[in-house]
C-alpha positions in Angstrom: 10.8 -12.3 -2.6 7.7 -12.9 -0.5 6.1 -9.6 -1.7 6.8 -10.5 -5.4 5.4 -14.0 -5.0 2.3 -12.6 -3.2 1.7 -10.1 -6.1 2.2 -12.8 -8.7 -0.3 -15.1 -6.9 -2.9 -12.3 -6.6 -2.6 -11.4 -10.2 -2.7 -15.0 -11.3 -5.9 -15.4 -9.3 -7.3 -12.2 -10.7 -6.4 -13.3 -14.3 -8.0 -16.7 -13.7 -11.2 -15.1 -12.5 -11.3 -12.8 -15.5 -11.0 -15.8 -17.9 -13.9 -17.5 -16.1 -16.1 -14.4 -15.5 -19.1 -13.2 -17.5 -20.3 -9.7 -18.2 -22.6 -9.3 -15.3 -23.4 -5.6 -14.4 -23.9 -6.5 -10.8 -21.2 -5.7 -8.2 -19.4 -8.8 -7.1 -16.8 -9.7 -4.5 -14.7 -12.9 -4.9 -13.7 -14.1 -1.5 -11.7 -12.1 0.9 -8.9 -11.1 -1.4 -10.6 -10.0 -4.7 -13.2 -7.4 -5.7 -14.6 -6.9 -9.3 -16.5 -4.2 -11.1 -18.0 -4.5 -14.6 -17.8 -1.2 -16.5 -21.1 -0.1 -18.0 -22.0 3.1 -19.9 -25.1 5.2 -19.5 -26.4 3.3 -22.6 -25.9 0.0 -20.7 -23.1 -1.0 -23.1 -20.4 -3.2 -21.5 -16.9 -1.5 -21.5 -14.8 -4.1 -19.6 -13.9 -5.1 -16.1 -11.7 -4.1 -13.2 -10.3 -6.6 -10.8 -8.7 -5.6 -7.5 -6.6 -8.1 -5.5 -5.1 -7.8 -2.1 -1.3 -7.9 -2.4 1.5 -7.7 0.2 2.0 -3.9 0.0 -1.3 -2.8 -1.3 -4.0 -3.4 -3.8 -3.2 -4.8 -7.3 -5.5 -3.3 -9.9 -6.1 -4.9 -13.4 -8.3 -3.1 -15.9 -9.3 -4.5 -19.2 -11.4 -2.2 -21.3 -13.1 -2.4 -24.7 -15.5 -0.4 -26.9 -14.1 3.0 -25.8 -13.0 5.9 -28.0 -9.3 5.7 -29.0 -6.9 7.9 -27.1 -6.2 8.6 -23.4 -8.8 8.4 -20.7 -8.5 9.3 -17.1 -9.5 6.4 -14.8 -10.0 6.5 -11.1 -11.5 4.7 -8.1 -14.3 6.8 -6.7 -15.4 6.9 -3.1 -19.0 5.7 -3.4 -20.3 2.4 -4.7 -23.1 3.9 -6.9 -23.2 4.2 -10.7 -26.4 6.0 -11.5 -26.4 7.3 -15.1 -26.3 9.2 -17.2 -23.4 11.2 -15.6 -22.4 8.7 -12.8 -21.9 11.6 -10.3 -23.4 9.3 -7.7 -19.9 7.7 -7.5 -18.7 10.8 -5.7 -15.2 12.1 -5.8 -12.0 10.1 -6.0 -11.2 7.6 -3.3 -8.9 9.6 -1.0 -8.7 8.3 2.5 -5.4 10.0 3.2 -6.9 13.5 2.2 -4.2 14.3 -0.4 -4.5 16.5 -3.5 -5.1 15.0 -7.0 -2.4 13.7 -9.3 1.0 12.2 -9.4 2.4 15.5 -10.7 1.0 17.4 -7.8 3.4 17.8 -4.9 0.5 17.3 -2.4 -0.9 14.2 -4.2 -1.9 11.7 -5.2 -5.3 10.3 -4.2 -5.3 6.5 -3.6 -7.9 6.3 -6.4 -5.6 8.1 -8.9 -4.0 6.2 -11.8 -2.1 7.1 -14.9 -4.2 7.4 -18.1 -5.6 4.4 -19.8 -4.5 4.2 -23.4 -7.2 3.0 -25.8 -6.0 1.7 -29.2 -7.7 2.2 -32.6 -9.5 -1.2 -31.9 -11.2 0.4 -28.8 -9.3 -1.8 -26.4 -6.8 -1.0 -23.6 -5.5 -2.4 -20.3 -3.8 -1.0 -17.2 -2.2 -2.7 -14.3 -1.2 -0.7 -11.2 -0.6 -1.1 -7.4 -2.3 1.1 -4.9 0.4 1.2 -2.1 -1.1 0.9 1.4 -4.6 0.2 0.1 -6.5 -2.8 1.5 -9.9 -4.3 0.6 -11.5 -4.2 4.0 -10.9 -3.5 7.6 -8.9 -0.3 8.1 -8.8 3.5 7.3 -7.4 2.7 3.8 -10.1 0.2 3.0 -11.6 0.2 -0.5 -14.7 -1.6 0.5 -16.1 0.5 3.4 -19.8 0.9 4.3 -20.7 2.7 1.0 -18.4 0.6 -1.2 -16.5 2.1 -4.1 -16.8 2.5 -7.9 -14.4 2.6 -10.8 -14.9 5.4 -13.4 -13.6 5.9 -16.9 -13.6 9.6 -18.0 -14.0 11.0 -21.5 -10.6 12.7 -21.7 -7.1 12.4 -20.4 -6.2 13.2 -16.8 -3.6 16.0 -16.5 -2.2 14.3 -13.4 -2.1 17.5 -11.3 -5.3 19.6 -11.3 -7.3 19.2 -8.0 -9.7 17.6 -7.5 -10.1 15.5 -10.7 -7.4 16.2 -13.3 -9.6 17.9 -15.8 -10.4 14.5 -17.3 -13.9 15.4 -18.5 -17.3 13.6 -18.2 -17.7 10.1 -16.8 -18.4 7.6 -19.7 -18.4 4.3 -17.9 -18.7 3.2 -14.3 -18.6 -0.1 -12.3 -19.4 -0.8 -8.7 -17.2 -2.9 -6.4 -19.0 -4.9 -3.7 -19.4 -3.2 -0.3 -18.7 -4.8 3.0 
């Protein structure tokens, strides 16, 4: 029950921060238990926000996206806190502190930065909530916010959930930087 109440509290805090937040493109950290990233395209258009909260068993991730092409998009946390357009390759590979293979369908996977696909509706909107088991914001080998930070990337196509290293999910269409430590 303590774990559930901790997750509910972290999500409630993250949701409250989303309701109060603006559309800043600057990386931002909110205290010790929250990190945020605004998703921006190469054209500087705003595509939503990702909030990560520290939970009892890992990181709780909440993604709210808008303005994207309808369909499935691969989404991942990437290892470097840089989002230089137009291709966002500056964000590096997927966040993978445990050195696993890519994807939930890969017997040697998944990266800590791997997620199931984001479904975008005909209205261009979609959301995703997930838990990164064993992840922490700061302070150990599984820390999201290490010296070079981290980024969240939305890809053009769906992730096949198995092909190493990136799931064949296509180009990077939006990127947001989490605050570094």
